[in-house]
N, C-alpha and C positions, 0 to 999 in steps of 0.2 A: 173307247177307252176313257176313263174318268180323268177330268182336269185337276183333280185333287193332287196337291203337291205330295209326291211320294219319293222325294229325294232330299239329300242334305248337301248344302253348298258351303265349302270352306274357302274363305277369302283371305288373301295375304297381299293386299294392294298397298302401294307406297307412292306418294307424290312429294317430290322435293323440288320446288321451283328452280329452274335454271340448272338442274342437275340430273334428276332421275325420275322416271316413271316405271312402276312395276305393277303389272296386272297378273295376278296369280289366283285363278279360280279352279278349285277341284271339286267335281261333283261325284257324289256317292248315292246309289239307289238304296232306298230303305227296303221295306217289305213290299215288293212289287208283284204285280199280277200281269202275266203275259199270255194268259189263257186265250184271249181273243185273237192274238197274233198266231198262236199255234194252230188255230182252226183254218188259217189261210195257207195258200200254197207258197212254195219257196219263191216263185216268181213274184207273187204279190208282196211278200215281205221284203224281197230284195228291192223292188221298186219303191216301197215306202222308205226303206233305209236310205236309198240314194237321194230321195227328195229331202229327207231330214238332214242328211250329210251336207248337201249343197246349200241348205239354209245356214247351217253352221259355218261353212266355208265362206259364204258371202259376208256374214257378220264379222268373221275373222279378218277378211280383206278390208272391211270398213275400218276396223280398229287399227290395222297396220297403216292404212292411209292417214288416219288421224295422228298416229305416232310419227309418221314421216313429216307431217306438217308441224308437229310439235318441236322437232329438232331445231328448226330455224328460230322459232320464238324462244326456245330454251336458251340457245346460244346468246341471243340478245338480252334476255333476262339476266343471264350470268354476268355479262359485261356491265350491265347497269348496277347489279349488286356490288361488283368490285369497285365501280366508280363511287357509289354511295359509301361503301366502307371507308374509302380514302377521304372523301369530302366531308364526312360527318365527324371525323376525329377533331375534337376541339383542342385548341392550344393548351398545353399543360400549365397548371398553376405553379408559380414559384415566387420566391422572395426577392428576386432581382439581385442575388448575391449579397443580400443584407441579412444580418442575424436578427431573428425574432425569438421571443420567449413566451410560452403559454402559461396558464395559471398553475400548471403542475411543475413548472421549472424546466421544461424541455426546450432547449434552444435548437433552432433550425436555420439553416442557410441552404438556398437552392437556386438553381437556374433551370434552363430548359432541358438539361441533360443529367445533371447530378443533384443529389440531395444529401445533406449531412445533418444528423441529429445528435445531440449529446445532452447529458444530464449529470450533475453532481448532486448526490443526496447523502444524507446522514442516516445510518441504520437506526431506526426508532427503538430497536431492541438492545442497543449498545448499553453496556453496564460498566460504570467506572470501577466497580469492585470485582468484576470478573476478568481474569487475565486472558482467557481464550478469545473473547470477542473484540479485543483491541484492534486486531488487524482487519476487522469487519466494520469499523466505525464509518468510513467514508467509501462510498461506492461511485465509481465512474463508469458510465455507459456511453458509448459512441458508436456510430454506424454511418457508413457511406453507401448509398444505393443509387441505382439508375432511376431517374425521374421520367419515366416514359409517359407520353400522352395517351397511350393505349390502355384503356381500363383493364385492371387485373394483370397488367404486365409490369414486372419489375425484376431487378437483379441485384444481388448482394455484391458489393465491391470489396468492402473491408469493414471491420468493426471489432470491438472487444468490450469485455466487462472486467474491471479490476477493482480490488478493494485495498484501501490504504489506512494506515494508522492515524495520520494527521491530515488536516485539510490542505495545508500548504503543498505537501508532496502530491496530493491528489490533483490540485489545481495546476501544478507545474506539468504533471503528466498530461492532463487534458489539453492544456495550452500547446504542448508539444505536438499532440495529434492534430489539433486545429491548424497549426502552422505547417505540418507535413502535408496536409491535403488542401492547403490554400490555393495551390495551382489549379485545382479543379473549379475554382470559383472566381477566376479572373476575367472570364468572358461570359456573357449572358447565354451564348449558344456555342459552346466549345465543340470542336470536331469529335466525332464518335468513333471509338475504337472498333475495329472490324468485328470483334467477338460480340459486341453489343448492338450491332446494326439492326438486328431483327426487331428490337424494341422500338425502332424509329422508322419502320417500313410497313407499308400496307399495300396490298395488291401488286407486289413486286416493285414498288416505287418508294424512294425516300420521301418522307413527309416534308411539307414546305418548311423552309427555314433551317433545315438540318443539312449537315455534310458529313460524309464518312471520311475518316482519317486516311490520307494518302490519295484519295480519288481526285481532290482538287489539284494536286501537283501533277497527276497523270494527264488531266485535261489541259493544263497550261503548258506542259513540257512539249516542245516542238520535236518532230521526228528528225532523224539524221538526214533524210532526203530534203526536208524543208530547210534545214540548216545549210546544206550544200548549195541549194538553189538560191537561198538568200545571199550567200557569200559571192556566188557568181554574178548576181545582179548588182551587188555593190561594186565589184571589180569593173564591170562594164560601164557603170555610171561614173566612176572616178575619172577625172581629167588626166591625160597623159603628162608626165613630168619629164623634162629634158634630161638627157644623160650628162653626168658631170664630166665624163671622159671625152666628150665630143669636141673636136678641134674646130677653131674658127677657120673659114676658107682664106687662102693666101691671096693677097692683092698683086 
């Protein structure tokens, strides 16, 4: 038989470190010639078939053994990946609860959990002689978001865009919003509400320097059994006091 390649091989392999290996090879014969085989007896062809089948089977067993060895290494690779994902997250940049302003007039205050931006601007298309745009003269934009250290992760907390006729009213409204959300910027690392904890966790762990709202109290709160045990210990340690009703012995 000729060694010329008379088949087509379709491959759909996949390798994902620490997660998955997929070997999927499908072979199709093209225009094949089996005339030489048809001149042989059934016994001869059967023997050739068995030999070829055993070679395939041996190679399959080699591949299976390799995949079995891969399992251990893949599990270790995955653990290392998770550790790197956690350790490589850099601390988030913030203003330390101080207001800053850029060249475009956008003011920003932030800490390791929250970020607030705001801007007061005048509509450049405002026209004194046009009655309609009067309410559009001053634009106030403000927004509070989650300041996550994980790249591409953020969440909208609150915000609004409003237009005002005069600047004083616009400034009063903006100052009111700043005052309303000042509580978010009293601590450099405030506790994180449960619904936002995913933005401060990696590989199933809370990132360094953060705490989830309510969890610190649970850790500190003693159990009922511990409280009872502590009370009994204090009673045993306390010195006995004489009874006030006890009479003095008669002489």
